[in-house]
N, C-alpha and C positions, 0 to 999 in steps of 0.2 A: 504493500500500500505505499502510495504516496504520503510524505508528511512536509509539505512545503510551507512551513508557517514560520512565523516570526514567534518567538517565544514559546514553539511546541517543546524545544527541548528542557524548557526552565518546568513546564508541566509535567514532563516523562518524569523528571528528577523529583519533583513536589509527588507524584505517586508514591513513592516510597517501597512500595512493596515488588521485589524483583520477580517472584512466582507470579503475582498477580501480572505483571507487567508483560513475562513472557507467556500466559494463557492468552493473554488479551492480543498480542501481536500472533500466536498462532490462530487464534481464532479467524482474525482478519486473514491469514495467508489461507487458510483450509487447506483445500485438497492440494495446492501447489507445494507445499511444503513436504518435509523430508517424513513427516509422521503420518501421512495419510489423512483421511477424512477426519474433519476436525470433531472433537466431542472432548468434553471435560476429565472424563474419566479415564480416556486411552491416552489423553497427553499426559497426566500425571505420571505415567509409565514410559512415557517416550523417553529413547536416549539417543544423542548425539555420539557417534562413534566412527572411528576410522572405518576405510571402505572393507571389506569383506568380499571373501570369494563369490559371494552370492551380490556384488553391486551392479554384475550385469544386467540382472531382472527390472534394474531402472532404464535400461537403454532405452525402451518404448514410451516413457514418461513424456509427456509435453514440456519441452522447453520453457522456464518463465520467461516472459517479454520482459527485457529490459528496459523503461522509459526514461528519456533525460528528466532531471527535476524540472519542474516548470519555474520560470522566473516568478518570484513571488511580488506581488503587487507592492506598489511604493507605501512605506509603510508611514501610517500617520504620524505626527507630531505628538509624543508622550507628555502628558501632564503631571507635575508633579507635586504632590501632596504632603502636608504633615500627617504623622499617626492621629492628632486630634483632630483635624480636618475629613479627615476619612473617617474615623470615629462619628462626627456630628453627621455625615453625610448617611451613615448606616442607621441612625436613630431617625432621621427624618424620612428614608427609605420604608422603616417600620413603623411611621406613624405616632413616635414616640416624645415629638416634639413639638409646640405649637398648642394650639385650643382642640380639644375633640370634636370630630365633626360628628354631633349626635344626629343632626337631621339627616344625612345618609344613614348612620347608624351602622349596626352589624352587618346588613348587605352589601356597604360601601366600605368598611373595614374588610371584608373577605374579597372585595374587588381589587383591592389595593395589596394585600397579601399574598392573595393566589393561591394559598392553598394554608390550612390551621390543621395541624395534626390532632388526632382522636387518640384518647388514651382511656383504659378503663379507671385509674387510679382514681378516687375521688377523696381528697381531704379536705381543703376546703369548698372546693367544687371541681367540675370535671376541667379537665385543661383547655378544652375549645372555649368553656365557659370564662377561664382566666384569662385566654388571650383578649376575648372582648374586654373584659375588666379592665385589664391593664391600660387600653387603648381609651374605652369611652368612661369608665368610670363605673359607678354603682347601676347599672342596668340591671332589670329586673332579670334574674336568670330564667325565668319561663320565657321570657320576652326573646332574650339571647337564642336560647334552645329553636323558637321557633321560627326566628329569623335562617336558621342554618337549613332546617327542612321546609322550606316554602316553596319547593318546587323548583327554585333557581339554584340550586345547587346538588352536586353529585358528592358521591363518595368513590374514592380510588385510590390506587398505590402512588403516591407522590414521592415526598420525604419520606413518608411511612405510610399508615394510613391517614387519610386526609380528606377534609371536605374541602371542595373548590368550585368555584362560580362553574355554572353547567356550559359556559362558552367555550370550556376548556377542553371538552370529552373530545372534539377532533384530533388534538395534540398530543392526547395518548394512544393514538392508534398503533405506534410503534411498538408501544409496551402490551398492548392487548395481541397483536401479532405474535410477539415472542411467547407469552404464555400460551397462546393457543397452538404454536409450534411444541413447546415443551409438552402440552396436554394432561399439565397439573399444577397445581399451584404449592402447598407446603406439603398434603397427605396424598397417599394412592386414592383412588377411585376408579371403578370400572366404567367403560362406557357406557354401560347399561343405565348405572346409575345416573349419571349424568343427562342421559335422554330423559330419563322418567322424572327427574327433578323440571328440568324444560319443560317437559309436557303438561306438569301439573301447575307451575307458575300460568303458563298459557291458557291453562283451561279454569283456573280458581282466582287467577288476579294475584296482586301483590301478598307474598307471604315471607313470614321467619322461618328460621331453621327448625322452630318448634313446631310451625304449622306443617313443615315439610316431613316432619318423622322424628325430630329430637337431634340437637347438636353434638351431644356427649354421647363416646361409648366409655370413657373410664371419669375418675372425679378429677383430673390434673385438667388443667385449661388447653394444655395442647393436644388433649385426647379427643379429636373430633370422632364425629361419627361417618361413614363414606357418605350419606346424605349432607350433613354440612361440609365436606372436602369436596363432593360434587358442586356444590353450591358457590363455594370458594372460587374452582377453578372458572365456572360458568361466570362469574363476576369478573374473574381477573382477564380473562381472555374476550369479555367485552357481549358474552351473549346473555348475560343478566347485567343490570346494574342495580344501584341503590340510590335512592334520592332521600329517602328519609329514614327514623330509628324508633322505635317503638321499645320503651323499656330498655333503652340500650341495645335492643336486638338490631339488628340489619333487616332491613323489609325487603327482598328480593323483589325486580318486576323486568318486564322484558324493556329494553331501550326504546323500543318503536312505541310503548305506552308512555313512557317517563320523560324522556329526554325530546327536546323540541325538533320539530323537522329540519330545520335551516342547520342545525349543528350533527343531526344524524348523519355521519358518514365519516369513512375511514380514508378519504380520498388525497391525504397528504403521505407523502411517501417517508420514509425514517428520518431521512435528514431534514426535510422542511418541519417536523414535529421536533427535531433537536432543536434546531437553529431557532425555532419561536422558543422554546422554553428557555434556551439561556439568555434570550433576550428579554424574558420575564423575569429570570433570575437576576439580572442583573437591575431591573428596576428597584425589585424589591430590597436588594440589597445595597444600593447606593453605589459604592465601590467594592470590588470583590476579586480575589485571586481566581486561577483556573479551580483549583479544588473545592472555593466556595460556590462558585457556579454549578459545579457539577453537584455538588452535597445537596444543594435547595430543592431538585426533584430527583435525586439520585439516580444521576447520569452517569456515563462512563467517563473518567477522565478523559482519554485518549478522544473519545469521540469531541468533547468540547475543544482540545487543540486542535484536532481536525477543521472543527466547523466555525471557530472565531472568526476569521478572516470574511466568512459570509454573512455576520450579524451585525456588522456595522459599529461595535462599540469603540470606545475609544480607549488606547493604552494609558495607563495610569503609572506613575513610579510615586509609591508610597514610602518615605522616609523611615525606617527600621523595619521595614517588611522585606523577607528575602526574596518572596516570589513576585513577580510583574501582577499586574492588576489591572482590572478594564472598569470601564464605566459608561452608561447611557451620555451621549453627548448631551441630551435635555438635561439630566442631572447636574452637570458640571456646568451648563450655561446659566439654569437658575442662581448659580453662586451657592456660597453657604448657608445653609438653613439656620433661622432665626425663630426664637419663640420658646415659651415657658418648658421648661422639662418636666415629664411626669414622674412623680413620687408614688411608686407603686411596688408590689410582689411580683414577678414574674413567675408563671409555670416553667419548669425545667425544659418541657415543651415546646415554649414560645418559640417561634421563628426569629426571634434576635439571639439567642441563646443556643439554639439547638445542636450549633454545630461546634462541637467542644474546641477544635483547633483554632478555629476563627474565634471565637468568645475570648479566649486564650490571648489572641495575638492583638485583638481590638481595647479590651477591657483589663485585661493583666489577670485574669480569672480562671484558673482551669477547674471548672465546674463538671461534676458528676452527678449523675442520678444513684442516689445510695438503696432504693428501695429494693433490688433485689441481690443486695450484699448482706451476708449476715448481720444480723442486729449488733455482735460482739464487735465488728471489724469497719462499723460506720463509724464516718468521722463528725460528719455535719447533719445527719439524721436521715430518717427514711424518703422525705418529701421535699427536702432541703430547695427552697425557692430564692432565687437571686433578689436583693433589695435593690431598686434603680432608683437613685436620686441624683439631680443636677448633672445627669447624662451620664453618670458612671454606676457601675455596681459598686456597691459600697459594704453589701455584708450577705450572707446567707441566714436563712431563719427558716426552720423547720417546724411546722404548724400544726395544731391540731385545735378541735372543739371539744368541750365537755362542759355540760350544765349551762349554758348560755356564754361562756368564756372563750374567748380565743386565747388560746396557750401557745406561747412559744417556748417549744421544749428547747430548741438551742439556737442562740444566734452568735453567728461566727462573724465578726467585723474582720473586712480586708485589712492587712495591716497599714497601708498606706491612711487608712481612713480611722486609723486608730491611734493616732497620734494625739499628744495634749492637746494641740492647737487646733486639730478638727474632731476632736470628740464631741464637743459640745453640738456642734453640727450634725455631725452622724447620729447622735442618739435620738434627736429632733426629729430628722427624715424618718429613722426606724420606727419612730413612736407614730408618725403620721401615716405611715404605710401600715402599719399594724390597726391604727384608729378604722381607716377608711376601710380596710377588707373585713374587721370585726363587723362593721356596720352594713356592709354590703350582705353578709352571712347571716345575720341576725344576732349577733352576739351583743350584749350591753356591756362586758368588762375586758380586760387585756391582762394576763399573766405572763411572767418571764420565767423560768426557770432556770437553765444553764446558758453563761454568757462567757465567750472567748473574745480576745484574751482577758486574762484578769483585769487589766487595769480599763477596762469599758463597762464592768458588773456597776460601779456606782454612778457613773454619768447617764446610763442606760436608764436604770431603775428611777434615779432622778426624775429623768424626761416623763416616763410613764406614769408615774406616782401621781 
């Protein structure tokens, strides 16, 4: 494959995992490579060795065509930004600077973020509710949920399981085709089971997995029944869709019944889908490296590298970043964003922080969800939420609720915000974030249990008292 890109080598270096890179390259080479037909489990065992006595068997194989490398287009001038400017662009792109657009509401927010991750964990609220709360303030939770499932959005695999504007249905044709080719999602199922599920939904209308015969075969969350496995494959391959949930259960329906006719098509080829998604990711991120762009919708990094010249994105050099970056020309033309910063608690699945490497690079916080870490090994708590104030991540807060009280089981102040000079402002911001969150979820009191570092204990308790 040709890689005639400026910046492609930096993105390849950014990929980091040589085995993954080798697999991806072999995937592109396909049957032209020495390993024969491309398949991951066969490539794992593929060995490159010196010619043997059997080398003559390759004599009849087609000779790969060697094409001259095309001349790359003239590079656009690179814009230079400071790390602080890149951070401000990132916050604005995620709608965390300026007054909340309550008139546009949740639907407007979703149209801007392009993907809101769904997750089963509910501490203060479910993650998709927390994302709206972080940007719009104390919007009623039922109102938030209704806005997501109003018929103007659909659920599909983007960064993870995400709710997205229904207009983006055509852009995921490439992923639906890949799942269809694989003939499964996660778990195995028979072709007969998939055919039966599709027939039942067609005949009876929208159905949950329970309606279809039951989602579970074991008590574990991954212990799907064959019916559930078949329904999930049909969803992933686009033969079914989901535009609403009931009691947190997906409701499966036929795309032709749930998706508007003007967007119900798979007319875009894979590259057209990918270019459009890279462009959307750039808009949602403000300033982004190749890895950032790939992560937003979980695209392959080499695909991003290959297609960047087709996106019209402007190259950006951010002082202090080791990898090249890109941005939409319109983002840079609007200038540095101005406005009031939100003070709020963020879901760990919020698109501002869901990319761990990007969060560390932009905010200096290596944030990790510890919900699946054994309790004795947790450092910051089960559902530690980054606290955002003044455009910075200033602390981690692990919340809980009991008897009308919002409890901060653990508050960990970020070292640079725990200095004697900054602690008063930091403590006041954490108090404000906790107070607003408590009011939103119907709590009338706040309690703080553990605080780190020790120097932050008294200032924080005084602020909350």
